[in-house]
C-alpha positions in Angstrom: 63.7 20.8 53.1 61.6 23.9 53.5 62.7 26.8 51.3 61.2 30.3 51.4 62.8 32.9 49.1 61.5 36.5 49.4 62.1 39.2 46.6 60.8 42.5 45.6 62.1 44.8 48.4 63.9 48.1 47.8 64.1 51.8 48.5 60.8 53.7 48.0 59.6 57.2 48.8 56.8 57.7 51.3 53.5 57.1 49.6 55.0 54.7 47.1 54.2 51.1 46.5 56.2 47.7 46.4 55.1 44.1 45.8 56.8 41.4 47.6 56.9 37.9 46.4 57.9 34.7 48.4 58.7 31.4 46.4 58.1 28.3 48.4 59.3 24.9 47.9 60.0 21.7 49.9 56.5 21.3 51.4 52.8 21.2 50.2 52.2 24.9 50.0 48.5 24.9 49.5 47.7 23.0 52.9 49.5 25.8 55.0 48.5 29.2 56.2 51.1 31.6 55.1 52.3 34.9 56.7 54.3 38.1 56.3 56.3 39.1 59.3 58.8 42.1 59.5 61.5 43.2 61.7 62.5 46.9 61.9 66.0 48.1 63.0 66.5 47.4 66.6 63.2 45.8 67.3 61.7 42.3 67.5 59.6 40.4 64.9 56.3 41.9 64.1 53.4 40.0 62.5 52.1 41.8 59.4 49.6 39.5 57.7 48.2 36.1 57.3 46.3 34.2 54.5 44.8 30.9 55.4 44.3 27.8 52.9 40.7 29.3 52.0 42.1 32.6 51.2 40.8 34.3 54.1 43.1 37.2 55.3 44.0 39.2 58.4 46.2 42.3 58.9 47.9 44.1 61.7 46.3 47.3 62.5 49.3 49.3 61.3 49.0 48.1 57.8 45.2 47.5 57.4 43.8 49.2 54.2 47.3 49.6 52.8 48.8 46.2 52.4 47.1 43.2 50.6 48.3 39.6 51.0 47.5 37.1 48.3 48.8 33.6 47.2 48.9 31.7 44.0 49.0 27.9 45.0 49.6 26.8 41.4 52.9 28.8 41.6 53.7 28.1 45.2 54.0 31.8 45.8 52.9 34.3 48.4 52.6 37.9 47.7 52.3 41.2 49.7 51.2 44.5 47.8 52.2 47.3 49.8 50.7 50.7 49.1 50.9 54.1 50.7 54.1 53.2 52.3 55.4 55.1 55.3 58.9 55.5 56.9 57.7 53.4 59.7 57.2 50.4 57.3 61.0 50.3 56.9 62.0 46.8 57.9 63.3 43.3 56.7 60.2 41.4 55.5 60.0 37.8 55.9 57.5 35.2 54.7 56.7 32.5 57.2 55.0 29.2 57.1 52.0 29.4 59.4 53.0 32.3 61.4 55.6 34.1 63.6 57.0 30.7 64.9 57.2 29.0 61.7 60.1 28.5 59.1 60.8 31.7 57.3 63.0 32.9 54.5 66.2 35.1 54.6 64.1 38.3 54.1 64.1 41.2 51.9 64.8 44.7 52.9 62.2 47.5 52.4 63.3 51.0 53.1 60.9 53.9 52.9 62.7 57.3 52.7 62.7 60.5 50.9 
């Protein structure tokens, strides 16, 4: 059974930083691309970033140069370092196997507010 468990969310002031983690189990983590997606209040799912099996990364324009995705295959863990956070980054963040349509976890809330 695929399990993805996100952690690291919270309340942060604009300009602050957070690091999200996603612990994966139930599948061979290293052979899958992994992604972060988010859902803001009242909106649909939005793709944020992907890292493929070789470590190549891609980002949505709204987070490029502020967020960094990474993975540790030895620990079956996906990360998202979020810097220079803005109020519009407020959302529930999910890690997802492969992308928007893949299995995802229960999410972790990120709230950016002063």
